[in-house]
C-alpha positions in Angstrom: 78.5 60.0 88.3 75.6 57.5 88.7 76.8 55.8 85.6 80.3 55.3 87.0 78.9 53.9 90.3 77.1 51.3 88.1 80.2 50.3 86.3 82.0 49.6 89.7 80.2 47.3 91.8 82.7 47.6 94.8 81.8 48.2 98.0 83.0 49.2 101.7 81.0 46.8 103.5 78.2 46.7 105.9 79.5 49.6 107.2 79.1 51.9 110.7 79.7 55.2 108.4 79.4 58.5 110.3 79.7 61.9 108.5 80.4 65.3 109.8 79.2 68.3 108.5 76.8 66.4 106.7 73.8 68.9 106.1 75.6 70.6 103.1 78.2 71.2 100.8 80.9 68.7 100.6 79.7 66.6 103.5 76.2 66.4 101.9 77.8 65.2 98.5 79.7 62.7 100.2 76.5 61.4 101.9 75.1 60.4 99.0 77.8 58.7 97.4 78.7 56.8 100.4 75.3 55.3 100.5 75.7 54.1 97.3 78.6 52.1 98.3 77.4 50.5 101.3 76.1 47.0 101.6 72.6 46.4 102.9 72.0 46.6 106.6 74.6 49.3 106.8 73.8 52.5 109.0 74.7 56.0 108.1 75.4 58.7 110.7 74.9 62.1 109.4 75.8 64.8 112.2 75.3 68.6 111.8 74.0 71.6 113.6 70.8 72.3 111.7 67.9 69.7 112.2 65.8 70.4 109.5 68.5 70.2 106.5 69.6 66.7 108.3 66.0 65.6 107.9 65.6 66.4 104.4 68.9 64.9 103.7 67.8 61.9 105.4 64.5 61.4 103.3 66.5 62.3 100.0 68.7 59.5 100.6 66.1 56.9 101.7 64.3 57.7 98.8 67.4 57.0 96.9 68.7 53.8 98.6 65.6 52.4 100.4 64.7 52.3 104.3 65.4 48.2 104.1 68.8 48.7 102.5 70.1 51.5 104.6 69.2 52.8 108.1 70.0 56.5 108.0 70.3 58.4 111.4 70.5 62.0 112.1 72.4 63.3 115.2 71.9 66.9 115.6 74.9 68.4 117.5 77.5 71.4 117.7 80.8 69.8 117.5 82.4 73.2 118.8 80.5 72.3 122.3 81.5 69.5 124.8 78.0 68.5 124.7 77.6 68.4 120.9 80.6 65.8 120.8 79.4 63.6 123.9 76.1 63.6 122.3 77.3 62.3 119.0 79.7 59.8 120.8 76.7 58.7 123.1 74.7 58.2 119.8 77.4 56.2 118.2 77.9 53.8 121.6 74.3 52.9 121.2 74.9 51.7 117.8 77.3 48.9 119.1 74.8 45.9 118.7 74.9 46.7 114.7 78.0 44.6 114.8 79.2 46.2 111.5 82.4 44.9 109.5 83.8 48.2 108.8 83.3 51.6 110.9 84.2 54.3 108.7 84.4 58.2 110.4 84.6 61.1 107.5 85.6 64.1 109.9 84.4 66.8 107.8 82.8 69.3 109.7 85.0 72.6 109.5 85.1 76.6 109.7 87.1 79.1 107.7 86.8 81.2 110.3 87.7 85.2 110.2 89.8 85.8 107.0 89.4 89.0 107.2 92.4 89.6 109.5 95.7 89.1 109.7 97.9 87.2 112.3 98.7 90.3 114.6 95.0 90.8 115.1 94.1 87.6 117.1 95.1 89.1 120.6 92.5 87.0 122.4 92.8 83.8 123.4 89.5 83.0 123.6 88.3 84.0 120.3 91.1 81.6 118.9 90.4 78.5 121.4 86.5 78.9 119.9 87.9 78.2 116.6 90.1 75.1 117.7 87.5 74.0 119.7 85.4 72.5 116.5 88.2 72.0 114.0 90.6 70.6 116.2 89.9 69.7 119.8 86.2 68.4 118.5 87.6 66.1 115.6 90.1 64.7 118.2 87.9 63.9 120.9 85.0 62.4 118.4 87.5 60.2 116.9 88.6 59.0 119.9 85.1 58.6 121.4 83.8 56.5 117.9 87.2 54.3 118.2 86.7 53.3 121.5 82.9 52.2 121.2 84.5 50.3 118.7 87.6 48.4 119.9 89.7 46.6 117.7 88.4 42.8 117.2 88.8 40.1 114.6 86.7 41.1 111.5 86.4 44.8 112.0 88.0 47.1 109.6 88.0 50.6 110.9 88.8 53.9 108.8 89.3 57.6 109.8 89.4 60.4 107.1 90.3 63.8 107.7 89.2 66.0 105.4 92.3 68.2 105.0 93.6 71.1 102.8 96.3 72.4 100.9 96.3 75.2 103.6 97.6 72.3 106.2 100.7 72.8 104.3 101.3 75.9 102.7 100.6 79.5 104.6 98.0 81.4 102.9 98.1 85.6 104.1 95.2 86.3 106.3 94.0 82.7 106.9 96.2 81.9 110.0 93.3 80.3 112.0 92.3 77.8 109.0 96.1 77.2 108.2 96.9 76.4 111.8 93.5 74.2 112.3 94.1 72.1 109.1 97.8 71.8 109.8 97.2 70.7 113.3 94.5 68.2 112.2 97.1 66.5 109.6 99.7 65.9 112.3 97.2 64.8 114.7 95.8 61.9 112.8 99.4 61.4 111.5 100.2 60.6 115.2 96.7 58.3 115.6 98.1 56.4 112.1 101.4 55.7 114.5 99.7 54.6 117.7 97.1 52.8 116.1 98.4 50.3 113.4 95.1 48.6 112.5 93.3 51.9 111.9 93.2 53.0 108.1 93.9 56.7 108.6 93.4 59.5 105.5 94.1 63.3 105.5 92.1 63.8 102.0 92.4 67.6 100.2 89.6 67.9 98.3 90.8 70.6 96.2 89.2 74.3 95.7 85.3 73.3 96.0 82.5 75.4 94.8 80.8 75.6 98.6 79.7 78.5 100.7 83.3 78.5 101.9 84.6 79.1 99.0 82.2 82.2 98.7 83.1 83.5 102.3 86.9 82.9 100.8 86.3 85.2 97.5 84.4 87.8 99.5 86.0 88.5 102.6 89.9 87.3 102.5 92.1 89.9 103.9 94.6 89.3 101.6 94.1 91.2 98.4 96.3 89.0 96.0 94.2 86.0 97.7 90.7 87.0 97.2 91.9 88.0 93.4 93.0 84.5 92.8 89.7 83.0 94.5 87.7 85.3 92.1 89.7 84.6 89.2 89.2 80.5 89.9 85.2 81.2 90.1 85.1 83.3 87.1 87.0 80.9 85.1 85.3 78.1 86.5 87.8 76.1 87.8 86.5 75.2 91.0 85.7 71.6 91.6 82.3 70.1 92.1 81.8 68.3 95.4 80.7 65.2 93.4 84.2 65.1 91.5 86.2 65.7 94.2 84.2 63.0 96.1 84.3 60.3 93.6 88.3 60.3 93.9 87.9 60.1 98.0 85.5 57.4 97.3 88.0 55.5 94.8 90.7 55.6 97.6 88.6 54.1 100.3 87.8 51.4 98.0 91.0 50.6 96.7 92.5 51.0 100.2 96.0 50.8 99.4 97.2 54.1 100.4 99.9 54.5 103.4 97.8 55.0 106.4 98.2 58.5 108.0 98.9 59.9 104.2 98.2 63.7 103.1 96.5 63.1 99.6 95.3 65.8 97.4 93.0 65.5 94.7 95.5 67.1 92.3 98.0 64.3 93.0 95.3 61.2 92.3 
């Protein structure tokens, strides 16, 4: 991966880059990969619930890039809660004086939900609402807050990425919460692309990643056929590494020729 980066000198500008769900898995991998694509004096904002993991990630990125080149900041916040969204937006507003030429928001934070049960078992609206708070409401409110904090101006590029899934398009039995959340997010960002034509909007499905979420899927999916399929992918080493998938996303961002609002899948590229 480092050899690939060294052969491609392109960058994402002097950016304010915000990554949610940054402390582990795909978000952590993206943080490293994106840090290599930002111009000096860029700001990288890492958002997650776990302070210790955020600080460790920050130290690793600073060691890689150097403090003078990249200003790495951590925001400990739970985006399932209103207070967490507000805390993150406030932290972003305080960075307005950095005057970046590119604001890049990666909406990566998400949860799988209870995949051991089927749709007819979700009779408690409060349970469903808790899931949607992080996976839909939080993503919309954070995106709106960031774009308001950095309104349209000459010379400013604004990009919003929604980490999506095949589940936004295809129903998976026993995954009613996850599929619903991903489908809602895709439509939400398609609407944003229509309403804000100057904002570059992308929903990127990273493929089946070798992460804790995938482990949860193959252990607990209520649909037996689905559970067997995930287990087979793991045993046959068909899962993607976060770095491999992340490289395709970064190429999309560097090329910047995707239709705004598009849903693009790792396997289509």
